[in-house]
N, C-alpha and C positions, 0 to 999 in steps of 0.2 A: 216679303212682297217686292217684286221687281219694279223699279221706277226708272224711267229714262226721261231726262229733261233736256230739250234742245234749246240753244240760244245762239245769238250771233247773226241772225237774219237782219235784213233791212233793205234800204234803197241804195242801189249803186249804179253808176254809169257804165255803159258798155265799155269793155276793156279793163274794168276795175277788178278788185279782189275782195273776197270776204273769207273769213274763217268761221265755220260753224263748229259749235261744241256740243257734246252730248255727255251729260253727267249721269252716271249710273249708280244706283243703289240697290241692294238686295241680291247682287251677283257681282262676280269679278269679270271685268271686261277681258281679262286674259284667258278666261275659261269659256268664252262664248264666241260664236261667229258674229261679228258686228257688221252692220250694214247701214248705208244711207240710201233712202228712197226719195223720190220726189213725185209730186202730183200737181200738174198744171191745170188751170181751169178748163173744164170740159174734157179732160183726158184721164186715162187710167194711170194708176200709180206705177212708176217704173223704178227698177233697181238702178242706182247710180254707181255705187261703189261698195265693195265688200272686203273685209279682212278676216282671214281664217282664225279659228280658235287655236290652231297649232301651226307654228312655223311662220306666221305673219305673212302668208301669201296674200296678194291683193288682186282684185279684179275690178274692171271698170266698164261702164257702158261705152260703146264706140263714140258716142256723141261728146263724151267728156275726157276721153283719153288724152293725156298730155297736158290737160288743163287742171284737173282735179286730183287731189291726193288725200287718201284716207290714212289715218294713223291713230295710234292709241298710246296713252301713257298709263301704264299699269299702276304706278305708285299713286296717281291721282284718281284712278278709276274713270278715266275720261277717254272719249273718242272724238276725233276731229275730222273735219272735211275742209281742206284748204282749196279754195276755188279761185282760179286765176283766169284772166282773159275772158271775163264773163260776157255772155251774149244775151240779148233780149229773150231768146228761146230758153234760157236757163231759169226764167221766172217761174216760180212754183213754191209750194209749201214743201219743205224738206223735213223728212222724218228719219229718226234714228231707230234701229231695231236691234234686238239681241236674240240670237238663236241658240238655244241650249236644250234641244229636244222639243220645246215649243218656241214660239216667237212672241216677244213682247215689243210694244211700240211706245214711242213718245207721242206727244200731242202735236209736234211739228213747229217749225219756225218759217216765216214767210220771207222769201228772197224775191226782190223785184229789181230787175235790170232794165233801166230806162234812162233816157236822156231828158 
């Protein structure tokens, strides 16, 4: 059974940084396409960042390019989202997902960017 558990969310001031973590079990993060999504209140869930299962190529939403970085550590079976220069519009629940023919999701972690 695949489980994804996000952590690292919290309250941060505009311009600050956070690092989100996604702990995976039941699959190897090196064998799955890993993604971070977010959903702000009243809005649809959107793809923020993705890292491919082969070759470690990454993709980012235009709104976060240059500010967010997705990475994974295979030995720990973890995926991370480093978020810098945070803006109030980055406020959302952030979800980790794993794609391996089907897609599994974590329960999310809340990020609030506010002064």
